[in-house]
N, C-alpha and C positions, 0 to 999 in steps of 0.2 A: 330164264325169266323166273321160274319158281324159286330158285336159289337166291336170286337177287331180291325177291320180296321177302323171303324168310329171314335173311340176316338182320335187316332193321327191326323186324318184329321181335326177334329173339333179344336184340339189344334193348328194345323198348320195354320189355316186360321182365328183364332181369334174369333170363335163363343162363347168361354168362356172368351174372353178378353186376353187369352194367358198368364196370369200371373202365375208364379210358385206356388203361394199359392193355385191355383185352380186345380193343376195337381195331387195332391195326398193327403193322409191323413195328412201328416205333412206339415203345412203351412210355416214352417221356412226353407229357403233355406240353403243348405249345404255350409260350408265355403271352401270345397275342390271340385274342378271340377272333374267330372267323365264323364259327357255327356251333350250334348245340343240337343234340338229339332230343326231340320231343316225343315222349311216350304217352299217348292219350288213351285213357280207358274210362268208360262211363256207361253203366247199364250194359246193353248189348253191343255197344259200339267201341271199337278200339282201332288204333292205327299208330304208326311211327313215322316221323317226318324230320327231315333236317331243316333247321331254321337259321338263316344268316343273322349274325350279330357281330358286334365289334367291341372294342375296349370301352367305348362310350355308351354302350347300351345299358340302360337302367332296368331295375326290376319292373317299374311301371311301363317302360317301353315294351318289355317282353309280354307283360299282361295284355297290352293293347294288340300286339301282333297275334297272340293266340286267340284273343276274343274275336278279332276280325276273321281269322282263319275258320273258326267254327260257328261264327254268328251267335255268340253268347255274351251277355252282359259281363264285363270283366269282374264285377263284384261277386259273381257267382262261380268264378274260377278259383281253383287252388293249385298253385305250382309249388313244387319242392324239389330240392336237389336229391337225385337218386343214385349218385355215383357209388355210394357205400350203403349196402342193404343191411349189414349187421354192425352194431356198435361194439365197443371194446368189451362190453359185458356179455356179448353173445345174444343180445336182444334184437329182434327184427325192427328196423327203423321204418315206421309206417306213419306218414303224414305228421311228422313232428313239427311243432312251431319253430324249433331251432333250425330246421332245414327249409323253411318257407322262403319262397321267392316272390315278394310282393304281398300287399295286404289290401283288404277291401276298405271302402270308405267309412264303414261303421267304426273302424278303429280310430278313436278321437280322444287320445289320452292327454288331458290337460295337466295332470300331475307331473308327467315326464314328457315334455314336448318333443324330445328327441325320438320318442317311440310312437309318434302319430303316423297315420298311414301315409300322409304326404311326404314326410321325411323318409320313412322306410322305403317308399317306392322310388325315391330319387337315388337310392344307393345303386352303384354300378355293379353289374354282375361279377366283375373281377374282384370286387370287395366282398362278395358273398360266396367265395370259394368255388366259383364257376370257372372251369378251365375249358380250353378248346376241345370240342367234342363231348362235353359233359352231358350226362343224361338227366333231363328234367322231366319229372312225372307231372301229368296234368289230369285233374279230375274236376267234375262239375258237381255242384251241390243240388239237392241235399245229400249229405254223406252220413255214414254210420256215426251216430252221435248228434246229428241234427234232429230237430222236431218242429215241423211246420204244419200249417193248416190252410185249407181253403173251404169256403162255404159251398155247399152243393145242393141243388134242388132240381126236381124233374116236374115238368108240366105236360099234361095231355089235354089238348084243346082248351088251354087256359086253366085247367083244374090241377091243383097241387097234389102230387103223389105223396103218400106217407113216407116218412124217413125209411130208407133201406138200411138195414143193419148188416153186420157180418153174417155170412151164410152159415148154415148148419155145419157141424164138424165132419159129417160123413156125406158123401155124395159123389157125383161125377165132377171132373175138373172143369167142365163147362156144360151149359144147358144143352148144347147140340150133340152130346154123346149118349143120348138115350135116357132110359128110366133112371130116376134118382135112387141111389142105394138106400135101403131102409135104415134110418138112424135109430136103431133099437139096441139097447144094451142087453136085452134078453137073449137074443140069438143072432149074433152078427154074421153068421155064415148062412143064415136062412135065405135061400134064393140067390146066392151069390153068383151062380153061373147064368142067371137070367140077364146079366147086365154087361154092357160092352166094356165099360171102364169103371173100376171102383177105386176110391182113394179117400184118405182123410184130408181135410183142408188145413194145411199149415198156415201160419201167419208169416207173410213175406214183407212186412215193414210198411204196408199201406193198408188202412182199414177205415171202417165207419164207426164201429163201436156197438154198444148195447144199451138197453134202456137204463135210465137213472145213473148212468156213468158217462158214456160218450154218445148216447143216443140223441145227439144234438144237430144232426144234419151236416156235420163237418167231415172233410177228408183229413185224416191224420196220416202224415208221412213221417215215419221215424225208422229208417233202415236198420238202425242198431238193434231192434227187437226181432229181426229175422234171424234165421240160423247163421252161424258164423261164416260158413262158406258161401252163403248166398249174397250176391252183391247186385243183382239185376234191378232192384228198385232204387238204387243210388242214382244220383245225377239224371242223365237222360232216360233212365229206366223208370223214373217216377212219372208215369203217364196215366191218363184217365182210364185207359184200358186195363192197366195193372190194378187200379183201385176197384173198378167194376168187377173184375174177376174175384176179388175178395168178398164181394157182396152177393155173388150169385147172379149178377146182372151181366148181360152181354150186348154188345153193339155190333151191327153188321152193316157194311156199306160196300160200294164198289171198289174202294181202296183197301178193304180189309184183307189181312194176310192169313186169317184163321183157316179159311177154306176157299178154293176157287169159286167165283160166282157161278152158279148153275148146279152145284152139287146139292144133294138133298139134305145135307147138314145145314145149309143156309136157308133161313126161314122166309122164302119168298114163294108165292104161288102164281106169279105171272112172269112175263119176260124179264130176265135179269139184265140190268145195265147200270151204268154209273149213277143214275138218278134214283136208284132204289136204296133204301136203308131200312133197318128194323132194329127193334130192341126186344130182348126177352127179360122178363121179370119173374122172380119167384112168386108162386101163388100165395105164399105165407112168408112173413118176415117177423122175427122176434116171437114166433109162435102164434101169430095172429094173421088173419087174412089180409093181404095187401089191398089197401083201400086208396081212394082218390077223392078229392074234393074237400070242402071245409077249409080250415085255416090252421096254420102252425100254432101249436099250443104255447103261446108266449107266456101265459100266466103261470105255466108250470116251471118256468125258469127259477122263480123265487117265491114259492107259495108260503103261506104262513106255517104250514106243517113242515118243519125242517126235515123230518124223517123221510119225507117223500120228495125232497127237493130234487129237481132234475126232470128232463123230458122223458116221457115213456115211449117216444118214437112214433106216436100216432097223432094225426091231426084231430081237431075237434070240429063239430058242426059250426057253421057260421050262424050268427044270430038271425040273419036274413039269408034267403037264397035256398037252393036245394040242399038236402042232407048229403052226407058222405055216402059213397057206394063202392062196390067192388071194382078194382081196376080191370077185372076181366070183362066188364061191360064194353071196354074199348078194344077187345081182342079183334084182330083183323085176319089172322091165319090160325087154323086149328093145328095143334102139334101133331106131327107124324110120330107114332110111338117108337119107331126105330131111330129116326133122325133128330128128334127133339124131345126133351123131357115133357111128358104130358102135363105135369103139374105146373109147368111154366106158362106165363102169359106172353103172347106174341103180339106186338103192335108194330105193324110194318107200313111203309109208305104206300100210298094209293094215288089215284088220279088227282086228288085235291090236297092231300096232306103229306108231309115228310118230317123227318127229324132234323133239327139244327142244334148246334152248340153255340153258346155265348160265353165268352171268357173275359173277365176283368183281371188285369195284372194285380190290382190293388183295390181294396174294398171301397175306397172313396173316389174311384175313377167314374166319370159320368157316362162314357160310352164304351161298350164292350167290342171285342172282335167277334164277328159272326163267322162260324166255321161250318161248312157243308160237306166236306169230304175229308176222309182220314181222321175222323173225330176220335177214335180210340187212341191215336198217337199224340193227342194234345199233351204237351209237357207241363207238369205241375211243379216246377222248381221254385216258384216265388211264394213267399209267405204272405198270408192274408189276401190271396186272390179269391175269385168267385167263379163258379162254373154252373151253368144252367143248361139242361137238355130239354128241348121243347118240341113237342109234336104239334105242328102248326100248319096253316095254309101254305101251299107251295108259293103262291103269289101274295106278297105282303105289300102294303102301302108304303110310299116313301117316308111318311111320318110315323111308321110303326115303331112302337116302343118295346124293346126287348124285355121279356119277363126277368125279374131279379129274384134272388133268394128273399124270403121274408125278412123284414127289417130287424125283427128281434133276433133272428139267427145271425144277421150281420153284426148286431151289437154283441152277441156272444163271441163271434169270431174276433172282433177288435178289442174285446175286454173293455167295452164302454163303461161298465159300472166301476171297474177298477180304476180307469182313467179319471172318471168324474168324482168318485168318492174316496179313492184310495183303498177300497176293499172289494176284491173280486168276488164273483159268485162262487158257490161251493164247487169244488172239482174243476175250476177253470183251468184249462190247458192252453188255450190259444191266446196269443198276445203279440204286440208289436215290439216287445223288448226281449223276445226269447233268445236264449244263448245258443250258440252253435257247438259243433263238435270240438272246436278248439278252445272253448271257454270264453269266447268273445261274442258279441251280438251278431245274430244272423243278418246278412245284408238285407236292408229294407230301404224303400224309397222315402226316407224320412225328410229329405230335403226338397220335397215337392210343394212346399208352401202350406201344407196342411197343419204343421205343428205337432202332429201326432207322434208320440214316442220320444220327443226330444229330451225331456227331463228324465224320463225313465232310463233312457240309454246312458246318460251320464252317471246315473246312480250305479249302474253295473260296471262301467269302464273306469271311473276315477280310481287311481291308485293301483290298478292291476299291473302285475309284472308282465313284461313282454312275452315270456315263455313259461307259463305256469305248468304246462304239460310237457311230457317227453316229446 
């Protein structure tokens, strides 16, 4: 059984070069298609599988088969022929447009109609150099070279938490590993043996940003800025948990795989069960105490003083209502010095309140999905989605309205100013016409009747060659 499982995996990931001549006793490929080998790899997930096809199977047909197999929107899949892994110049062939099998619906080239997605997806596999037993690689976006965003906000009992920035560069890999390593350049070895785990925090391709640059409350996913060998935030690895880890925030629930429920690394002080969940927050973010309340600093997006343009990461007091106050006022569990970083703030579920997540696939959707279990595994592969974490009553009314990110944060996410005026705000990164790893627009739900992005998309695509990249 072990050998039977190992062989397709080795084929799937190129240990034997993946060429049909190495897969069986007969080195000559069949002239009639009956099956292909699919090698799937995305984040922490990988498998190899045989898929039945025939001479009439088109690129679009194969996209549909794979999309159904793994329950992913076909627009977010990338398939390419992997029979040959080195080209004639000795270069590794990695996700080249010339090897693509099928295209997403954003490819809409009116200059050369023969290169539109619909036409390309009607091409038969046999016309795309796919032979019987060919190895087809499959990945899920975002990939190295993609750059997408989601709005992100946290509410505690209806009060908005300040923007959480990227965590300090020195510390434990997670809040549950004891005291935070002292981030001092004076003597980095001072007290080093008093800590369970010490590490520097690398950038792994998902982050929040810092003040006056990306301190805007957005989740930024761009796997290409992580280390070359690291691919776990690509595709299905682009999860809410991966993002929170970069900010020093952690989420725990009954479906969490970080530690078994009941161990003292898990911040609950009562009976542990699937209905329990908790979040830990850094006591300071961006060098300032983590606060809650007030409102998002919308006026800082475009102040008159251009030298200070941008959000500083903190809310401001409402003109009416109570002033901002420390997030620690909501702490429900005192940190155990050994099991949990004392500097952190722990807010856990109790008899009346619990954490929920709300997710919108796209910023102009009316209703979100409500998620109560496995929240850290929420996949963030769609551009311009929105995520809210809310500590709220366990029992909510049927007409309860889910909290949304502040409207001006949503306007930054969607580049409303750029769309309305033709000039984006300074350092604007998020948009509905962002280009992907292949030089073409990232798949977006632009055909949902909203009209957003339509003219921008054509600006980027008109006249582009089918394969501008290797």
